[in-house]
C-alpha positions in Angstrom: 4.3 -27.7 -4.2 0.6 -26.6 -3.3 -0.2 -23.6 -5.7 -0.1 -20.6 -3.9 3.2 -21.6 -2.1 4.6 -22.2 -5.9 3.3 -18.5 -7.2 5.1 -17.3 -3.9 8.3 -19.3 -4.5 7.5 -17.6 -8.1 7.2 -14.0 -6.9 10.4 -14.1 -4.8 12.5 -15.6 -7.7 11.5 -11.6 -9.1 12.5 -9.8 -6.0 16.0 -11.6 -5.2 16.7 -11.1 -9.0 15.7 -7.6 -8.7 17.6 -7.2 -5.3 20.8 -8.5 -6.9 20.6 -6.7 -10.1 20.7 -3.8 -7.7 23.4 -4.7 -5.5 25.0 -5.4 -8.7 24.8 -1.6 -10.0 23.2 -3.4 -13.3 20.3 -1.3 -12.5 20.6 2.5 -11.1 17.9 4.6 -9.3 15.6 5.7 -12.7 16.6 2.6 -14.7 13.9 1.4 -16.9 13.3 -2.5 -16.5 13.7 -4.5 -19.8 10.5 -5.4 -21.2 8.0 -7.9 -19.7 9.2 -10.4 -22.3 11.9 -10.1 -22.7 12.6 -9.9 -18.5 10.2 -13.0 -18.1 11.5 -15.1 -20.9 15.2 -14.5 -19.1 13.8 -16.0 -15.3 12.6 -18.5 -17.4 8.7 -17.6 -15.4 4.9 -16.7 -17.1 4.6 -13.4 -17.9 1.7 -13.7 -15.6 4.5 -14.4 -12.7 7.0 -11.5 -13.6 3.7 -9.0 -13.3 3.2 -10.7 -9.4 6.5 -10.1 -8.7 7.0 -6.5 -9.9 3.7 -5.2 -8.5 5.8 -6.6 -5.2 8.2 -4.7 -5.9 6.5 -2.0 -6.5 4.0 -2.0 -3.6 7.5 -2.2 -1.2 8.3 1.1 -2.8 11.7 -0.4 -4.9 10.1 0.2 -8.6 7.2 2.5 -10.2 5.2 1.1 -12.7 4.3 4.0 -15.2 1.6 3.4 -17.4 1.9 3.0 -21.4 5.5 3.6 -20.1 7.3 1.2 -18.2 8.1 -0.1 -15.8 11.5 1.7 -13.1 13.4 1.4 -10.5 12.4 4.2 -8.2 14.7 7.2 -7.1 16.9 5.9 -3.9 15.7 2.3 -3.4 15.7 0.7 -0.6 18.8 -1.0 1.7 17.8 -4.9 0.9 20.8 -5.2 3.7 19.3 -3.5 6.3 17.2 -5.7 9.3 13.6 -4.8 8.4 10.9 -4.1 10.3 9.3 -7.3 9.8 12.5 -8.8 11.0 12.8 -6.8 14.2 8.9 -7.9 15.1 9.6 -11.5 14.7 12.3 -11.3 17.4 10.2 -9.2 19.8 7.0 -10.0 18.9 5.6 -6.7 17.4 1.7 -7.4 17.3 -0.7 -6.8 14.2 -2.7 -4.5 16.4 0.3 -2.3 17.7 1.2 -1.7 13.7 -2.3 -0.3 13.2 -2.0 1.7 16.1 1.5 2.8 15.0 -0.5 3.4 11.6 -3.4 5.4 12.9 -1.4 8.1 14.5 1.1 9.0 11.3 -1.3 7.7 8.5 -3.9 10.3 10.1 -1.7 13.1 10.4 0.2 12.6 7.6 -3.1 13.4 5.6 -4.0 16.1 7.3 -0.6 17.4 5.8 -1.5 16.0 2.8 -4.6 18.3 2.7 -2.8 22.0 3.5 0.7 21.1 1.3 -0.3 18.8 -1.2 0.0 19.3 -5.1 -1.7 19.3 -7.9 0.5 16.6 -9.4 -0.1 14.3 -5.5 -4.0 15.2 -6.1 -3.3 13.7 -9.4 -1.5 10.8 -8.5 -4.2 10.4 -5.6 -7.1 10.8 -8.4 -5.4 8.3 -10.7 -5.0 5.1 -7.9 -8.7 5.9 -6.7 -10.0 5.1 -11.0 -7.6 2.3 -10.3 -9.2 0.5 -7.2 -12.1 0.9 -8.9 -10.6 -1.3 -12.2 -9.1 -3.6 -10.0 -12.5 -5.0 -7.6 -12.1 -8.1 -8.7 -9.0 -8.5 -8.2 -6.9 -7.8 -4.9 -4.0 -8.6 -5.4 -3.9 -6.0 -8.2 -6.0 -4.3 -5.7 -4.0 -3.7 -2.4 -1.0 -2.7 -5.2 -3.2 0.1 -5.6 -4.6 0.7 -2.2 -0.8 0.5 -1.2 0.6 3.1 -3.4 -2.6 5.4 -2.5 -1.5 5.8 0.8 3.0 6.8 0.0 1.1 9.4 -2.4 -0.5 10.5 1.1 2.9 10.3 3.0 4.9 11.8 0.3 2.3 15.0 0.3 1.9 15.6 3.7 5.3 17.3 2.8 8.1 15.4 5.8 10.4 12.3 4.1 11.3 12.0 8.2 7.5 10.6 8.9 7.2 9.3 5.2 10.1 6.8 5.6 8.3 5.7 9.0 5.0 4.8 7.2 7.4 3.3 4.7 8.5 0.6 6.9 5.6 0.4 8.7 3.5 -0.7 4.9 6.3 -2.7 3.9 6.1 -5.0 7.2 3.0 -5.6 7.1 2.3 -5.6 2.9 3.0 -9.5 3.0 0.5 -9.9 5.5 -1.8 -8.3 3.9 -1.2 -9.9 0.7 -2.7 -13.3 2.4 -5.9 -11.8 4.0 -6.3 -9.1 0.6 -8.1 -12.3 -1.5 -10.6 -13.3 1.1 -12.0 -9.5 1.3 -15.5 -9.0 0.9 -15.9 -5.3 0.8 -13.0 -3.6 -1.7 -15.9 -1.4 -3.2 -16.9 -0.3 -0.1 -12.8 0.2 0.5 -12.6 1.6 -2.8 -15.3 4.9 -1.7 -13.5 5.8 1.2 -10.1 5.7 -0.5 -12.1 8.6 -3.1 -13.7 10.0 -0.2 -10.4 11.1 1.9 -8.7 11.7 -1.8 -12.0 14.3 -2.2 -10.8 16.3 1.4 -6.6 15.8 0.5 -8.3 17.8 -2.8 -10.5 20.0 -0.7 -7.7 20.8 1.2 -9.7 19.5 4.5 -7.3 18.2 7.0 -9.8 17.8 9.7 -12.4 16.1 7.4 -8.9 14.3 5.9 -7.9 13.2 9.1 -11.1 12.1 10.7 -11.5 10.1 7.3 -8.6 7.9 7.4 -9.2 7.2 10.8 -12.5 5.9 9.9 -10.6 3.5 7.3 -7.9 2.2 8.9 -9.8 1.0 11.9 -12.7 -1.1 9.9 -9.5 -1.8 8.8 -8.0 -2.8 11.5 -11.7 -5.2 12.2 -11.5 -6.7 9.0 -7.6 -8.0 10.0 -9.1 -8.9 13.3 -6.6 -6.9 15.2 -8.3 -5.2 17.6 -6.0 -4.6 20.2 -5.9 -4.4 24.0 -8.9 -2.1 24.8 -11.0 -4.0 22.4 -13.2 -3.6 19.9 -15.0 -0.5 20.6 -12.5 2.6 18.8 -13.5 0.0 15.6 -17.5 -0.9 16.6 -17.3 3.2 17.0 -16.3 3.6 14.1 -18.1 0.8 11.8 -21.1 2.3 13.0 -19.8 6.4 11.9 -19.7 4.6 8.6 -22.7 2.8 8.5 -24.3 5.8 9.5 -22.6 8.4 6.5 -23.7 5.8 4.4 -27.4 5.4 5.1 -27.2 9.8 5.0 -25.5 9.3 1.6 -28.6 7.4 0.3 -31.2 9.7 1.5 
């Protein structure tokens, strides 16, 4: 079995085991999972494979990792029995560019709301995820987890749980594809810098800047994933040119 398939299989072993524990009521919202050593031994997998699986669950919103404290089942975990957006996409032929279009419409406005309504704890959490992104530049898989968590915090900071739930559904459905493509990423530092700019706009309560930066970031991400829409590359190219101009200005 290819190494990539083997790793994916072990990741899903962790996901399925946790799902089973939640469905049986063994794990409840807010519960702390067993220690890494104990959990890995019970699943008969390496601790590295367990960390990958837990990272996947954290990015999907099922687990919350509290550094220095432990890993916990998120309050109000998703219902694994419901038809997911990714399954609907497979059935109805959703295109990646359509998912990005939905993200742009939602997340740009969520960022503006977060700039208006975000609390100190949201700012602190965003700052932590930005720091973790810079620390994970050499590990694309870990970087993606902190990227997803950063965007989730913005959605939470918007103060609108309905929009946050819709955003969570879209993000979760795109995670698998992003996990496969992030290993080929060559611009993680630039991505981390953009996340830091978005964070600063939110922290300084500048909704217009937060909205603009988020759109620029998402359109560049769209280019990176080759997901340009039916209008071609115009919007994405404009975002790329805008970013290049900003970087030149910063260097002066």
